[in-house]
N, C-alpha and C positions, 0 to 999 in steps of 0.2 A: 566580585567575579574573579575566579582563579585564572591562572595562566592557561589551564586546560580549557576552561570555559571560553576564554578569549580566542584561543586557537580554533575551537569548534565553531564559534560564531563567525570568525573570519572565513573559515572553510565553507560554511553554509552560505555566507554572503557572496563569496566568489562563485559558488554554484548558481545562485540566483542571477547574479550579473551575467554570467556566461550564457545563461538562457535568454538574455536580452530583457530581463525584468528588473524593475526598480527594487532595491532592498528596503523593506519596511519592517517594523517591529512585528506586525501581524504575520508577515510571510516567514520571518525567522521563527516565530512561535509555532507556526504550523509545522515546520520542518522538525523542530525540537519535539513536538507532540508525537509526530510519526516515528521519530527515533526511539521514543520511550514506549510507543504502542503501535508496532507494525500491524497492518491489517485492521486499521481502525475505521469506524464509520465517521461521517462528517460530524455527527452529533457528539461522538466521543472526542474527536479532535477539538471541536468547539468547547467542550467542557474543560479541556486542558488549557486551551488558549485563553478562555474567559477567566480562568483562575489567575493567569499571569497578567492578562490585559483586560480588566473588567469592562472596558468600554467597547469591546469587540462584539459584533453581532454574528448570529448564525449565518446570515446571508453573506457577510464578509468572508467567513471561513469557506463557505461554498464557492465564492468567487476566487479565493486564493487556490483552493484545490483544483478548480477548473483551469485556471491559468497554469498551474504547475503540471497538470496532466497534459495540457496542450503543448507545453514546452518540453515535455519528456523528463521532468524532474521527479514526477510521482506517477505511479501506475494505479489505475482504477480496476478493480476486479469486482465481478458481480456474481457471486455464487447463488444458485437458484434458491429462492425463498429467503434471501438475506438482503439487507440494505447494501448499497455499494460500499466497498471497503477500499481503503487507500494504503499504499505502501511506498517506501522510498527505494526499494530494490527494483531497479529498472535496467533494461537493455540486455538481459541475459536469457530471456525466454524460459524462465523457470515456471514451475507449475505449483499446484496447491493441494494440500490434504485438508479436508473439512470433516470435523466430527459431527455426526448426525445426532449425537446426544447432547453435547454442550456448545456446539457451534464454534469450537476452537479452530483456528486456521493456521497452518504451518506451511512454510516453503518446502518444496522438493525440487531438486535440480532436474535439468532437462532429462526426459525419459530416455532418449537415445541420441548420443552425440551432440551435435550442434543444431541451432535453429534451422528449420522448423521442427526438429525432433521427430515428427511424424509426417508421412507423405500420404495424401489422399489417394484412393484407388483411381479416381478420375478428377484431376484438378480443373478440368473444363477450360484450359487455357490460362488459368490464373498463375501468376508467379507467386507461390506461397512463401511468405516471409516469416510467419510464426504460427505456432499451434498452441491453443490454450486448453490445458487439460486440468480437470478437477477430479481428484480422487475422493470418494465419499466412504466413510466408515466410522468406527468407534475408536476413540483415542484410548490409550492404556488406562487412564483413570475411569472412563465410562465403562470399559469392559470389565473392570473389577468391582464396580458398584452393584449392590444387590438390586434386583428388579423391584419396583414399587408396585404394590397391588392396586 
C-alpha cells in the first residue's frame, strides 16, 4: 500500500466513522468501488468488492449501500428503466444526464443557483429541500454512431 493509498483509506475510514458507522473492509471496499465507478449498480459494486474480498456476498453489498445511503455517505438515484445506481457525490443537489442509447450517466450541476434549483408552481405547503432532475438524450458517442438496420 502506497502513502497515497493509506491517506485515501484513512480519509474514507474517517468518513465512515463520522457517519456513526463501524469501519470494515467491506465498507471501505464499497467506497473504493464507487470512487472507481460512479453511478454504479449494486451488482457492479459487488463485482468490484468481490474481486478484492472474495468472501463478500451480494446481500452484504446491498446492506452496506443501504447503510451508506441512510447515513448520507452515498446517494441512490433511480433513472427510469434502470436499476438503482449509487454515487459518492452527495449534498450538492446536482442532477444527471442519461444517454438513451448506451445508458451512460453523468453529473450535471444544479440547474439554477442553489437547492432546490427549481420551484414548483404550487408547493402545497411543502418546504421543498431539493429537486431531482434527469436529462435524457444521446451522448456524443451515440450521436455519431451509424444507425443499425
